[in-house]
CHARMM internal coordinates of N, CA and C (Angstrom, degrees):
IC EDIT
DIST 1 N 1 CA 1.4491
DIST 1 CA 1 C 1.5193
ANGL 1 N 1 CA 1 C 108.12
DIST 1 C 2 N 1.3177
ANGL 1 CA 1 C 2 N 117.24
DIHE 1 N 1 CA 1 C 2 N 126.96
DIST 2 N 2 CA 1.4610
ANGL 1 C 2 N 2 CA 121.76
DIHE 1 CA 1 C 2 N 2 CA 177.30
DIST 2 CA 2 C 1.5196
ANGL 2 N 2 CA 2 C 109.18
DIHE 1 C 2 N 2 CA 2 C -110.23
DIST 2 C 3 N 1.3189
ANGL 2 CA 2 C 3 N 116.64
DIHE 2 N 2 CA 2 C 3 N 148.93
DIST 3 N 3 CA 1.4529
ANGL 2 C 3 N 3 CA 121.51
DIHE 2 CA 2 C 3 N 3 CA 177.39
DIST 3 CA 3 C 1.5130
ANGL 3 N 3 CA 3 C 112.20
DIHE 2 C 3 N 3 CA 3 C 85.82
DIST 3 C 4 N 1.3342
ANGL 3 CA 3 C 4 N 115.19
DIHE 3 N 3 CA 3 C 4 N 166.87
DIST 4 N 4 CA 1.4648
ANGL 3 C 4 N 4 CA 120.76
DIHE 3 CA 3 C 4 N 4 CA -174.32
DIST 4 CA 4 C 1.5313
ANGL 4 N 4 CA 4 C 113.26
DIHE 3 C 4 N 4 CA 4 C -115.60
DIST 4 C 5 N 1.3275
ANGL 4 CA 4 C 5 N 118.34
DIHE 4 N 4 CA 4 C 5 N 12.88
DIST 5 N 5 CA 1.4654
ANGL 4 C 5 N 5 CA 119.85
DIHE 4 CA 4 C 5 N 5 CA -175.12
DIST 5 CA 5 C 1.5283
ANGL 5 N 5 CA 5 C 113.03
DIHE 4 C 5 N 5 CA 5 C -66.60
DIST 5 C 6 N 1.3280
ANGL 5 CA 5 C 6 N 118.74
DIHE 5 N 5 CA 5 C 6 N -22.18
DIST 6 N 6 CA 1.4634
ANGL 5 C 6 N 6 CA 121.32
DIHE 5 CA 5 C 6 N 6 CA -179.91
DIST 6 CA 6 C 1.5284
ANGL 6 N 6 CA 6 C 113.05
DIHE 5 C 6 N 6 CA 6 C -103.41
DIST 6 C 7 N 1.3392
ANGL 6 CA 6 C 7 N 117.90
DIHE 6 N 6 CA 6 C 7 N 3.67
DIST 7 N 7 CA 1.4652
ANGL 6 C 7 N 7 CA 121.36
DIHE 6 CA 6 C 7 N 7 CA 179.15
DIST 7 CA 7 C 1.5281
ANGL 7 N 7 CA 7 C 109.04
DIHE 6 C 7 N 7 CA 7 C -66.82
DIST 7 C 8 N 1.2886
ANGL 7 CA 7 C 8 N 119.87
DIHE 7 N 7 CA 7 C 8 N 143.51
DIST 8 N 8 CA 1.4592
ANGL 7 C 8 N 8 CA 128.86
DIHE 7 CA 7 C 8 N 8 CA 6.32
DIST 8 CA 8 C 1.5384
ANGL 8 N 8 CA 8 C 113.50
DIHE 7 C 8 N 8 CA 8 C -90.94
DIST 8 C 9 N 1.3415
ANGL 8 CA 8 C 9 N 118.75
DIHE 8 N 8 CA 8 C 9 N 0.77
DIST 9 N 9 CA 1.4675
ANGL 8 C 9 N 9 CA 120.64
DIHE 8 CA 8 C 9 N 9 CA -178.96
DIST 9 CA 9 C 1.5151
ANGL 9 N 9 CA 9 C 111.66
DIHE 8 C 9 N 9 CA 9 C -63.46
DIST 9 C 10 N 1.3172
ANGL 9 CA 9 C 10 N 116.62
DIHE 9 N 9 CA 9 C 10 N -47.78
DIST 10 N 10 CA 1.4654
ANGL 9 C 10 N 10 CA 122.75
DIHE 9 CA 9 C 10 N 10 CA 176.75
DIST 10 CA 10 C 1.5184
ANGL 10 N 10 CA 10 C 106.46
DIHE 9 C 10 N 10 CA 10 C -127.48
DIST 10 C 11 N 1.3224
ANGL 10 CA 10 C 11 N 116.94
DIHE 10 N 10 CA 10 C 11 N 124.06
DIST 11 N 11 CA 1.4648
ANGL 10 C 11 N 11 CA 120.45
DIHE 10 CA 10 C 11 N 11 CA -176.34
DIST 11 CA 11 C 1.5238
ANGL 11 N 11 CA 11 C 110.45
DIHE 10 C 11 N 11 CA 11 C -104.81
DIST 11 C 12 N 1.3407
ANGL 11 CA 11 C 12 N 117.24
DIHE 11 N 11 CA 11 C 12 N 154.36
DIST 12 N 12 CA 1.4658
ANGL 11 C 12 N 12 CA 120.29
DIHE 11 CA 11 C 12 N 12 CA 179.38
DIST 12 CA 12 C 1.5255
ANGL 12 N 12 CA 12 C 111.85
DIHE 11 C 12 N 12 CA 12 C -53.28
DIST 12 C 13 N 1.3351
ANGL 12 CA 12 C 13 N 115.67
DIHE 12 N 12 CA 12 C 13 N 136.00
DIST 13 N 13 CA 1.4478
ANGL 12 C 13 N 13 CA 121.54
DIHE 12 CA 12 C 13 N 13 CA 179.70
DIST 13 CA 13 C 1.5210
ANGL 13 N 13 CA 13 C 114.34
DIHE 12 C 13 N 13 CA 13 C 90.04
DIST 13 C 14 N 1.3378
ANGL 13 CA 13 C 14 N 116.55
DIHE 13 N 13 CA 13 C 14 N -12.57
DIST 14 N 14 CA 1.4571
ANGL 13 C 14 N 14 CA 120.16
DIHE 13 CA 13 C 14 N 14 CA -179.85
DIST 14 CA 14 C 1.5266
ANGL 14 N 14 CA 14 C 110.28
DIHE 13 C 14 N 14 CA 14 C -74.99
DIST 14 C 15 N 1.3129
ANGL 14 CA 14 C 15 N 116.43
DIHE 14 N 14 CA 14 C 15 N 144.14
DIST 15 N 15 CA 1.4636
ANGL 14 C 15 N 15 CA 121.87
DIHE 14 CA 14 C 15 N 15 CA 176.93
DIST 15 CA 15 C 1.5192
ANGL 15 N 15 CA 15 C 108.25
DIHE 14 C 15 N 15 CA 15 C -89.16
DIST 15 C 16 N 1.3354
ANGL 15 CA 15 C 16 N 116.31
DIHE 15 N 15 CA 15 C 16 N 133.86
DIST 16 N 16 CA 1.4573
ANGL 15 C 16 N 16 CA 122.33
DIHE 15 CA 15 C 16 N 16 CA -178.02
DIST 16 CA 16 C 1.5271
ANGL 16 N 16 CA 16 C 108.62
DIHE 15 C 16 N 16 CA 16 C -113.77
DIST 16 C 17 N 1.3243
ANGL 16 CA 16 C 17 N 116.81
DIHE 16 N 16 CA 16 C 17 N 130.75
DIST 17 N 17 CA 1.4593
ANGL 16 C 17 N 17 CA 122.25
DIHE 16 CA 16 C 17 N 17 CA 176.16
DIST 17 CA 17 C 1.5209
ANGL 17 N 17 CA 17 C 107.40
DIHE 16 C 17 N 17 CA 17 C -98.04
DIST 17 C 18 N 1.3391
ANGL 17 CA 17 C 18 N 116.55
DIHE 17 N 17 CA 17 C 18 N 129.45
DIST 18 N 18 CA 1.4618
ANGL 17 C 18 N 18 CA 121.41
DIHE 17 CA 17 C 18 N 18 CA -176.00
DIST 18 CA 18 C 1.5220
ANGL 18 N 18 CA 18 C 109.52
DIHE 17 C 18 N 18 CA 18 C -111.46
DIST 18 C 19 N 1.3402
ANGL 18 CA 18 C 19 N 115.91
DIHE 18 N 18 CA 18 C 19 N 130.00
DIST 19 N 19 CA 1.4621
ANGL 18 C 19 N 19 CA 121.80
DIHE 18 CA 18 C 19 N 19 CA 175.71
DIST 19 CA 19 C 1.5269
ANGL 19 N 19 CA 19 C 107.63
DIHE 18 C 19 N 19 CA 19 C -96.51
DIST 19 C 20 N 1.3158
ANGL 19 CA 19 C 20 N 116.40
DIHE 19 N 19 CA 19 C 20 N 101.36
DIST 20 N 20 CA 1.4656
ANGL 19 C 20 N 20 CA 121.12
DIHE 19 CA 19 C 20 N 20 CA -176.48
DIST 20 CA 20 C 1.5270
ANGL 20 N 20 CA 20 C 112.94
DIHE 19 C 20 N 20 CA 20 C -70.23
DIST 20 C 21 N 1.3169
ANGL 20 CA 20 C 21 N 117.69
DIHE 20 N 20 CA 20 C 21 N -11.59
DIST 21 N 21 CA 1.4600
ANGL 20 C 21 N 21 CA 121.64
DIHE 20 CA 20 C 21 N 21 CA 179.59
DIST 21 CA 21 C 1.5271
ANGL 21 N 21 CA 21 C 112.98
DIHE 20 C 21 N 21 CA 21 C -100.45
DIST 21 C 22 N 1.3263
ANGL 21 CA 21 C 22 N 118.01
DIHE 21 N 21 CA 21 C 22 N 0.79
DIST 22 N 22 CA 1.4592
ANGL 21 C 22 N 22 CA 122.32
DIHE 21 CA 21 C 22 N 22 CA -172.42
DIST 22 CA 22 C 1.5265
ANGL 22 N 22 CA 22 C 113.67
DIHE 21 C 22 N 22 CA 22 C -56.22
DIST 22 C 23 N 1.3178
ANGL 22 CA 22 C 23 N 118.33
DIHE 22 N 22 CA 22 C 23 N -36.88
DIST 23 N 23 CA 1.4600
ANGL 22 C 23 N 23 CA 120.20
DIHE 22 CA 22 C 23 N 23 CA -174.25
DIST 23 CA 23 C 1.5248
ANGL 23 N 23 CA 23 C 113.24
DIHE 22 C 23 N 23 CA 23 C -111.08
DIST 23 C 24 N 1.3247
ANGL 23 CA 23 C 24 N 117.01
DIHE 23 N 23 CA 23 C 24 N 23.61
DIST 24 N 24 CA 1.4698
ANGL 23 C 24 N 24 CA 119.33
DIHE 23 CA 23 C 24 N 24 CA 177.01
DIST 24 CA 24 C 1.5292
ANGL 24 N 24 CA 24 C 111.41
DIHE 23 C 24 N 24 CA 24 C -76.97
DIST 24 C 25 N 1.3390
ANGL 24 CA 24 C 25 N 117.69
DIHE 24 N 24 CA 24 C 25 N -27.73
DIST 25 N 25 CA 1.4661
ANGL 24 C 25 N 25 CA 121.00
DIHE 24 CA 24 C 25 N 25 CA -178.52
DIST 25 CA 25 C 1.5145
ANGL 25 N 25 CA 25 C 114.02
DIHE 24 C 25 N 25 CA 25 C -113.30
DIST 25 C 26 N 1.3134
ANGL 25 CA 25 C 26 N 118.22
DIHE 25 N 25 CA 25 C 26 N -19.17
DIST 26 N 26 CA 1.4668
ANGL 25 C 26 N 26 CA 122.26
DIHE 25 CA 25 C 26 N 26 CA 179.28
DIST 26 CA 26 C 1.5255
ANGL 26 N 26 CA 26 C 109.09
DIHE 25 C 26 N 26 CA 26 C -132.10
DIST 26 C 27 N 1.3278
ANGL 26 CA 26 C 27 N 116.64
DIHE 26 N 26 CA 26 C 27 N 153.75
DIST 27 N 27 CA 1.4629
ANGL 26 C 27 N 27 CA 121.33
DIHE 26 CA 26 C 27 N 27 CA 178.42
DIST 27 CA 27 C 1.5249
ANGL 27 N 27 CA 27 C 110.18
DIHE 26 C 27 N 27 CA 27 C -85.25
DIST 27 C 28 N 1.3264
ANGL 27 CA 27 C 28 N 117.07
DIHE 27 N 27 CA 27 C 28 N 151.09
DIST 28 N 28 CA 1.4658
ANGL 27 C 28 N 28 CA 119.31
DIHE 27 CA 27 C 28 N 28 CA 175.21
DIST 28 CA 28 C 1.5284
ANGL 28 N 28 CA 28 C 110.14
DIHE 27 C 28 N 28 CA 28 C -62.75
DIST 28 C 29 N 1.3197
ANGL 28 CA 28 C 29 N 115.69
DIHE 28 N 28 CA 28 C 29 N 149.22
DIST 29 N 29 CA 1.4556
ANGL 28 C 29 N 29 CA 121.56
DIHE 28 CA 28 C 29 N 29 CA 178.06
DIST 29 CA 29 C 1.5211
ANGL 29 N 29 CA 29 C 109.68
DIHE 28 C 29 N 29 CA 29 C -114.08
DIST 29 C 30 N 1.3269
ANGL 29 CA 29 C 30 N 115.44
DIHE 29 N 29 CA 29 C 30 N 160.78
DIST 30 N 30 CA 1.4640
ANGL 29 C 30 N 30 CA 120.87
DIHE 29 CA 29 C 30 N 30 CA 177.47
DIST 30 CA 30 C 1.5241
ANGL 30 N 30 CA 30 C 109.19
DIHE 29 C 30 N 30 CA 30 C -54.93
DIST 30 C 31 N 1.3210
ANGL 30 CA 30 C 31 N 116.43
DIHE 30 N 30 CA 30 C 31 N 138.24
DIST 31 N 31 CA 1.4656
ANGL 30 C 31 N 31 CA 128.14
DIHE 30 CA 30 C 31 N 31 CA 178.51
DIST 31 CA 31 C 1.5282
ANGL 31 N 31 CA 31 C 113.12
DIHE 30 C 31 N 31 CA 31 C 81.36
DIST 31 C 32 N 1.3461
ANGL 31 CA 31 C 32 N 119.04
DIHE 31 N 31 CA 31 C 32 N -1.59
DIST 32 N 32 CA 1.4660
ANGL 31 C 32 N 32 CA 119.83
DIHE 31 CA 31 C 32 N 32 CA 172.82
DIST 32 CA 32 C 1.5284
ANGL 32 N 32 CA 32 C 109.21
DIHE 31 C 32 N 32 CA 32 C -65.44
DIST 32 C 33 N 1.3211
ANGL 32 CA 32 C 33 N 116.16
DIHE 32 N 32 CA 32 C 33 N 148.89
DIST 33 N 33 CA 1.4629
ANGL 32 C 33 N 33 CA 121.25
DIHE 32 CA 32 C 33 N 33 CA 171.41
DIST 33 CA 33 C 1.5227
ANGL 33 N 33 CA 33 C 106.46
DIHE 32 C 33 N 33 CA 33 C -94.03
DIST 33 C 34 N 1.3231
ANGL 33 CA 33 C 34 N 115.83
DIHE 33 N 33 CA 33 C 34 N 123.69
DIST 34 N 34 CA 1.4646
ANGL 33 C 34 N 34 CA 120.69
DIHE 33 CA 33 C 34 N 34 CA -178.53
DIST 34 CA 34 C 1.5236
ANGL 34 N 34 CA 34 C 109.66
DIHE 33 C 34 N 34 CA 34 C -118.37
DIST 34 C 35 N 1.3165
ANGL 34 CA 34 C 35 N 115.93
DIHE 34 N 34 CA 34 C 35 N 153.27
DIST 35 N 35 CA 1.4625
ANGL 34 C 35 N 35 CA 121.94
DIHE 34 CA 34 C 35 N 35 CA 178.36
DIST 35 CA 35 C 1.5175
ANGL 35 N 35 CA 35 C 108.67
DIHE 34 C 35 N 35 CA 35 C -120.89
DIST 35 C 36 N 1.3187
ANGL 35 CA 35 C 36 N 115.97
DIHE 35 N 35 CA 35 C 36 N 144.24
DIST 36 N 36 CA 1.4638
ANGL 35 C 36 N 36 CA 120.10
DIHE 35 CA 35 C 36 N 36 CA 176.79
DIST 36 CA 36 C 1.5200
ANGL 36 N 36 CA 36 C 109.56
DIHE 35 C 36 N 36 CA 36 C -150.00
DIST 36 C 37 N 1.3241
ANGL 36 CA 36 C 37 N 115.30
DIHE 36 N 36 CA 36 C 37 N 155.03
DIST 37 N 37 CA 1.4589
ANGL 36 C 37 N 37 CA 121.65
DIHE 36 CA 36 C 37 N 37 CA 179.77
DIST 37 CA 37 C 1.5217
ANGL 37 N 37 CA 37 C 108.89
DIHE 36 C 37 N 37 CA 37 C -99.58
DIST 37 C 38 N 1.3273
ANGL 37 CA 37 C 38 N 117.05
DIHE 37 N 37 CA 37 C 38 N 125.29
DIST 38 N 38 CA 1.4572
ANGL 37 C 38 N 38 CA 123.13
DIHE 37 CA 37 C 38 N 38 CA 177.16
DIST 38 CA 38 C 1.5241
ANGL 38 N 38 CA 38 C 108.10
DIHE 37 C 38 N 38 CA 38 C -88.47
DIST 38 C 39 N 1.3305
ANGL 38 CA 38 C 39 N 116.94
DIHE 38 N 38 CA 38 C 39 N 108.69
DIST 39 N 39 CA 1.4698
ANGL 38 C 39 N 39 CA 121.99
DIHE 38 CA 38 C 39 N 39 CA -177.17
DIST 39 CA 39 C 1.5282
ANGL 39 N 39 CA 39 C 112.26
DIHE 38 C 39 N 39 CA 39 C -61.33
DIST 39 C 40 N 1.3331
ANGL 39 CA 39 C 40 N 117.31
DIHE 39 N 39 CA 39 C 40 N -38.09
DIST 40 N 40 CA 1.4615
ANGL 39 C 40 N 40 CA 121.22
DIHE 39 CA 39 C 40 N 40 CA -177.70
DIST 40 CA 40 C 1.5213
ANGL 40 N 40 CA 40 C 111.94
DIHE 39 C 40 N 40 CA 40 C -65.06
DIST 40 C 41 N 1.3271
ANGL 40 CA 40 C 41 N 116.09
DIHE 40 N 40 CA 40 C 41 N -46.62
DIST 41 N 41 CA 1.4635
ANGL 40 C 41 N 41 CA 121.02
DIHE 40 CA 40 C 41 N 41 CA -177.02
DIST 41 CA 41 C 1.5230
ANGL 41 N 41 CA 41 C 113.12
DIHE 40 C 41 N 41 CA 41 C -92.52
DIST 41 C 42 N 1.3318
ANGL 41 CA 41 C 42 N 117.11
DIHE 41 N 41 CA 41 C 42 N -5.65
DIST 42 N 42 CA 1.4739
ANGL 41 C 42 N 42 CA 121.77
DIHE 41 CA 41 C 42 N 42 CA -178.12
DIST 42 CA 42 C 1.5280
ANGL 42 N 42 CA 42 C 111.30
DIHE 41 C 42 N 42 CA 42 C 53.66
DIST 42 C 43 N 1.3394
ANGL 42 CA 42 C 43 N 115.54
DIHE 42 N 42 CA 42 C 43 N 45.51
DIST 43 N 43 CA 1.4627
ANGL 42 C 43 N 43 CA 121.46
DIHE 42 CA 42 C 43 N 43 CA -178.28
DIST 43 CA 43 C 1.5194
ANGL 43 N 43 CA 43 C 110.71
DIHE 42 C 43 N 43 CA 43 C -135.91
DIST 43 C 44 N 1.3339
ANGL 43 CA 43 C 44 N 116.32
DIHE 43 N 43 CA 43 C 44 N 151.24
DIST 44 N 44 CA 1.4521
ANGL 43 C 44 N 44 CA 122.96
DIHE 43 CA 43 C 44 N 44 CA 174.90
DIST 44 CA 44 C 1.5251
ANGL 44 N 44 CA 44 C 108.50
DIHE 43 C 44 N 44 CA 44 C -93.76
DIST 44 C 45 N 1.3256
ANGL 44 CA 44 C 45 N 116.40
DIHE 44 N 44 CA 44 C 45 N 136.41
DIST 45 N 45 CA 1.4641
ANGL 44 C 45 N 45 CA 122.12
DIHE 44 CA 44 C 45 N 45 CA 179.56
DIST 45 CA 45 C 1.5108
ANGL 45 N 45 CA 45 C 110.30
DIHE 44 C 45 N 45 CA 45 C -123.61
DIST 45 C 46 N 1.3220
ANGL 45 CA 45 C 46 N 117.10
DIHE 45 N 45 CA 45 C 46 N 150.00
DIST 46 N 46 CA 1.4580
ANGL 45 C 46 N 46 CA 122.39
DIHE 45 CA 45 C 46 N 46 CA 170.56
DIST 46 CA 46 C 1.5180
ANGL 46 N 46 CA 46 C 107.85
DIHE 45 C 46 N 46 CA 46 C -122.79
DIST 46 C 47 N 1.3192
ANGL 46 CA 46 C 47 N 115.54
DIHE 46 N 46 CA 46 C 47 N 139.08
DIST 47 N 47 CA 1.4698
ANGL 46 C 47 N 47 CA 121.39
DIHE 46 CA 46 C 47 N 47 CA 178.52
DIST 47 CA 47 C 1.5166
ANGL 47 N 47 CA 47 C 109.18
DIHE 46 C 47 N 47 CA 47 C -146.29
DIST 47 C 48 N 1.3128
ANGL 47 CA 47 C 48 N 115.97
DIHE 47 N 47 CA 47 C 48 N 156.76
DIST 48 N 48 CA 1.4524
ANGL 47 C 48 N 48 CA 121.50
DIHE 47 CA 47 C 48 N 48 CA 175.35
DIST 48 CA 48 C 1.5276
ANGL 48 N 48 CA 48 C 107.97
DIHE 47 C 48 N 48 CA 48 C -92.41
DIST 48 C 49 N 1.3210
ANGL 48 CA 48 C 49 N 116.59
DIHE 48 N 48 CA 48 C 49 N 132.90
DIST 49 N 49 CA 1.4540
ANGL 48 C 49 N 49 CA 122.76
DIHE 48 CA 48 C 49 N 49 CA -178.83
DIST 49 CA 49 C 1.5263
ANGL 49 N 49 CA 49 C 108.94
DIHE 48 C 49 N 49 CA 49 C -80.00
DIST 49 C 50 N 1.3273
ANGL 49 CA 49 C 50 N 117.26
DIHE 49 N 49 CA 49 C 50 N 114.34
DIST 50 N 50 CA 1.4693
ANGL 49 C 50 N 50 CA 120.69
DIHE 49 CA 49 C 50 N 50 CA -176.75
DIST 50 CA 50 C 1.5208
ANGL 50 N 50 CA 50 C 112.99
DIHE 49 C 50 N 50 CA 50 C -106.37
DIST 50 C 51 N 1.3156
ANGL 50 CA 50 C 51 N 118.16
DIHE 50 N 50 CA 50 C 51 N -14.53
DIST 51 N 51 CA 1.4575
ANGL 50 C 51 N 51 CA 120.38
DIHE 50 CA 50 C 51 N 51 CA 179.44
DIST 51 CA 51 C 1.5076
ANGL 51 N 51 CA 51 C 111.06
DIHE 50 C 51 N 51 CA 51 C -138.70
DIST 51 C 52 N 1.3143
ANGL 51 CA 51 C 52 N 115.29
DIHE 51 N 51 CA 51 C 52 N 156.01
DIST 52 N 52 CA 1.4543
ANGL 51 C 52 N 52 CA 122.51
DIHE 51 CA 51 C 52 N 52 CA 179.32
DIST 52 CA 52 C 1.5254
ANGL 52 N 52 CA 52 C 109.13
DIHE 51 C 52 N 52 CA 52 C -113.52
DIST 52 C 53 N 1.3311
ANGL 52 CA 52 C 53 N 117.69
DIHE 52 N 52 CA 52 C 53 N 161.94
DIST 53 N 53 CA 1.4682
ANGL 52 C 53 N 53 CA 119.94
DIHE 52 CA 52 C 53 N 53 CA -178.52
DIST 53 CA 53 C 1.5314
ANGL 53 N 53 CA 53 C 112.11
DIHE 52 C 53 N 53 CA 53 C -52.14
DIST 53 C 54 N 1.3225
ANGL 53 CA 53 C 54 N 115.28
DIHE 53 N 53 CA 53 C 54 N 133.78
DIST 54 N 54 CA 1.4621
ANGL 53 C 54 N 54 CA 121.67
DIHE 53 CA 53 C 54 N 54 CA 178.77
DIST 54 CA 54 C 1.5145
ANGL 54 N 54 CA 54 C 114.54
DIHE 53 C 54 N 54 CA 54 C 87.99
DIST 54 C 55 N 1.3234
ANGL 54 CA 54 C 55 N 118.50
DIHE 54 N 54 CA 54 C 55 N -8.84
DIST 55 N 55 CA 1.4614
ANGL 54 C 55 N 55 CA 121.17
DIHE 54 CA 54 C 55 N 55 CA -179.99
DIST 55 CA 55 C 1.5205
ANGL 55 N 55 CA 55 C 110.83
DIHE 54 C 55 N 55 CA 55 C -88.48
DIST 55 C 56 N 1.3112
ANGL 55 CA 55 C 56 N 115.47
DIHE 55 N 55 CA 55 C 56 N 152.65
DIST 56 N 56 CA 1.4625
ANGL 55 C 56 N 56 CA 122.21
DIHE 55 CA 55 C 56 N 56 CA 173.91
DIST 56 CA 56 C 1.5177
ANGL 56 N 56 CA 56 C 107.53
DIHE 55 C 56 N 56 CA 56 C -108.76
DIST 56 C 57 N 1.3163
ANGL 56 CA 56 C 57 N 116.76
DIHE 56 N 56 CA 56 C 57 N 129.83
DIST 57 N 57 CA 1.4581
ANGL 56 C 57 N 57 CA 122.48
DIHE 56 CA 56 C 57 N 57 CA -177.07
DIST 57 CA 57 C 1.5219
ANGL 57 N 57 CA 57 C 109.22
DIHE 56 C 57 N 57 CA 57 C -111.60
DIST 57 C 58 N 1.3316
ANGL 57 CA 57 C 58 N 115.89
DIHE 57 N 57 CA 57 C 58 N 132.65
DIST 58 N 58 CA 1.4616
ANGL 57 C 58 N 58 CA 122.11
DIHE 57 CA 57 C 58 N 58 CA 175.10
DIST 58 CA 58 C 1.5186
ANGL 58 N 58 CA 58 C 108.64
DIHE 57 C 58 N 58 CA 58 C -115.17
DIST 58 C 59 N 1.3220
ANGL 58 CA 58 C 59 N 116.72
DIHE 58 N 58 CA 58 C 59 N 136.58
DIST 59 N 59 CA 1.4599
ANGL 58 C 59 N 59 CA 121.79
DIHE 58 CA 58 C 59 N 59 CA 176.93
DIST 59 CA 59 C 1.5141
ANGL 59 N 59 CA 59 C 107.99
DIHE 58 C 59 N 59 CA 59 C -121.26
DIST 59 C 60 N 1.3364
ANGL 59 CA 59 C 60 N 116.23
DIHE 59 N 59 CA 59 C 60 N 121.16
DIST 60 N 60 CA 1.4721
ANGL 59 C 60 N 60 CA 122.22
DIHE 59 CA 59 C 60 N 60 CA 179.02
DIST 60 CA 60 C 1.5171
ANGL 60 N 60 CA 60 C 108.57
DIHE 59 C 60 N 60 CA 60 C -134.35
DIST 60 C 61 N 1.3240
ANGL 60 CA 60 C 61 N 116.40
DIHE 60 N 60 CA 60 C 61 N 127.06
DIST 61 N 61 CA 1.4744
ANGL 60 C 61 N 61 CA 121.41
DIHE 60 CA 60 C 61 N 61 CA 178.36
DIST 61 CA 61 C 1.5253
ANGL 61 N 61 CA 61 C 111.61
DIHE 60 C 61 N 61 CA 61 C 50.89
DIST 61 C 62 N 1.3341
ANGL 61 CA 61 C 62 N 117.64
DIHE 61 N 61 CA 61 C 62 N 45.26
DIST 62 N 62 CA 1.4566
ANGL 61 C 62 N 62 CA 124.61
DIHE 61 CA 61 C 62 N 62 CA 178.05
DIST 62 CA 62 C 1.5231
ANGL 62 N 62 CA 62 C 114.28
DIHE 61 C 62 N 62 CA 62 C 66.87
DIST 62 C 63 N 1.3343
ANGL 62 CA 62 C 63 N 118.30
DIHE 62 N 62 CA 62 C 63 N 14.37
DIST 63 N 63 CA 1.4670
ANGL 62 C 63 N 63 CA 122.04
DIHE 62 CA 62 C 63 N 63 CA 176.30
DIST 63 CA 63 C 1.5207
ANGL 63 N 63 CA 63 C 109.01
DIHE 62 C 63 N 63 CA 63 C -110.58
DIST 63 C 64 N 1.3313
ANGL 63 CA 63 C 64 N 116.86
DIHE 63 N 63 CA 63 C 64 N 144.02
DIST 64 N 64 CA 1.4592
ANGL 63 C 64 N 64 CA 122.75
DIHE 63 CA 63 C 64 N 64 CA -177.48
DIST 64 CA 64 C 1.5245
ANGL 64 N 64 CA 64 C 109.43
DIHE 63 C 64 N 64 CA 64 C -103.46
DIST 64 C 65 N 1.3349
ANGL 64 CA 64 C 65 N 116.44
DIHE 64 N 64 CA 64 C 65 N 131.72
DIST 65 N 65 CA 1.4563
ANGL 64 C 65 N 65 CA 122.91
DIHE 64 CA 64 C 65 N 65 CA 178.42
DIST 65 CA 65 C 1.5184
ANGL 65 N 65 CA 65 C 108.73
DIHE 64 C 65 N 65 CA 65 C -127.15
DIST 65 C 66 N 1.3329
ANGL 65 CA 65 C 66 N 117.65
DIHE 65 N 65 CA 65 C 66 N 142.94
DIST 66 N 66 CA 1.4595
ANGL 65 C 66 N 66 CA 119.85
DIHE 65 CA 65 C 66 N 66 CA 174.78
DIST 66 CA 66 C 1.5114
ANGL 66 N 66 CA 66 C 109.63
DIHE 65 C 66 N 66 CA 66 C -134.89
END
COOR INIT
IC SEED 1 N 1 CA 1 C
IC BUILD
């Protein structure tokens, strides 16, 4: 894992195991950590899901509101 955007949940240098079948039967929920491959940059990314389809997200002073 590179970068600190997921700290303290995932720290730089930590190895992450990805379950590619996790969302075949259920949809992701808010606050899940998801992984995806960026075709342009040829890199794997992990992010926390903060919004669901149709929701509007506001970010103020590093806090997330929906």
